[in-house]
C-alpha positions, 0 to 999 in steps of 0.5 A: 578494169577499164582500160587506162589513159596512156601516161604521158611524159612516163619516165624513170620507174614508170618506165621501168614498170612496163617491162615488170615481170609480175610472177617469177616460177621456180621449177627443177632443171631436171623435172621435164613434168614440172616444167611441162606444167610451168609453161601452162600457167600464167606466170611472166617468167620461169626460173627453169632451176639448175642449182638448189632443187637439183642435186648434184648427180642430177646437174648433167642432166638437168642442165640436157634438159634446159638445153634442150628446152631452150633449143626449142626457138620461138614459143609464146607464154612466160619468158624463160630464165635459168638460175645457174650457181654462183658467180665464184662458183666452178660450176657457173661455167658450165652451166653457162656453157650448157644453156647456150649450147641449147639456145640463149635464154630470156635471162639468168638468174644469178644467186649467192651474190656478194658484191658487184664484181661477182656480177660483172664477172658473170657478166664478162663470160654472158658476153663472150658467150653471146659473140659466140652464138650471135646474139646481141651485145648485152641481151642476156638480162640478169636478175640478182638475189643479193641477199643470200650471204652476210656480204651480200646483204652489207654489199647492197649500199654500194650497188649503185657507185660500183655498177655505175662505173660498169655500164655494160654490166649495169644494162645487163641488170633486169632487178634484184631480190631476196632471199631469206633462206641461204642467209638465214643458214648462214647466220645460224638463224633459228627463225626469220619471223618473230611470235608475231609472225614479222620478219625480224630485223636482221631479215627486214635489213635484208629486205630493204636493201634490196629494194633501196638498191635497186630503185637507185638503179631503176631496176625491177626490185622482186619480192623473195618466195613465200614458201607455204604455197597452200596458206593463200591468205598469208600469200595475200597478205606478203604481196599487199605489204610488198606491193605497198613497199615498193616491189612489182614482182615476186617470186613463187615456188608453186604453180598455185601461187601464180594467179595470186601474185599476178591479181596482186600487181593489178592496180584497181579501177579505182586507183587507175581512176585517181592517177588518170586524174592525177595526170590530167592535173599535171597534164594542164598546168605542164610546167608548174612543180605544184598542182591544186586537186581536191583541194590538197596539193599535189607536186612531181612525186604524185604524177610519179607514183601516178605514172607508174600505176598506170604503165603497171595497169597497161603492164598487166592487161598486155599479159592477160 
């Protein structure tokens, strides 16, 4: 892919895309072998898991291993994030204490969040830990899994107003993602897809609320996992839907999914060329709200989308 021309005046969501992490790979916190294998992948971020993939009896060992991994200090390769237990769980603080005893992660993944107040609860404890280890205040980012409980799905429309009143908490928020497995269990749903293979209305609602809330907050929207890691064609179709709708990254459960996910979030040469022409058209008419290009009128939303595409291309090139 040819190098895109830098997008002038890139702001808002295009700026967010410059920081977007395309692939987020879950790795059990208690498996050194799987962590070593994951570190050798092209994943943008690893999620060292202390929650669902670790049996309760193995949690102390997982905390120790994750702390050791973080204690290694400076490193190349994927960012290291840690999924801890839910904010309302009595296990959250011991999880955070253990990992900060090793060294602070790039970020924390918060599962089973049911309300913005729970994000604030975790953020306050992170602030205290950052002070104890002399880490820059607010430097530990948060990725919130926002749809694993029915209350969480219903709460998503309240996120923008709630977080506007908590600027220190909002500043930590890197993104929102969604999950269907725990929500399905909470609902007692017998399935998440209809006979045609499409998500049923309830799960489309969860996905859509997550996407809209992320856009309203100007943070990354990360699509949920595709659980059949052997079905590359199915993953590719789901990625096409995700990128079309506005997601800029996707959770992964297996290293074999990483290459497909990363490729899906790299704009094509044709997309970049078209975006560059839109940016150039507005550059020649800086004060105009509407310009003509190829016989059609385009306005500022077209410019913002073009900037988003070029920013994503630049991010992909730096990560390659």
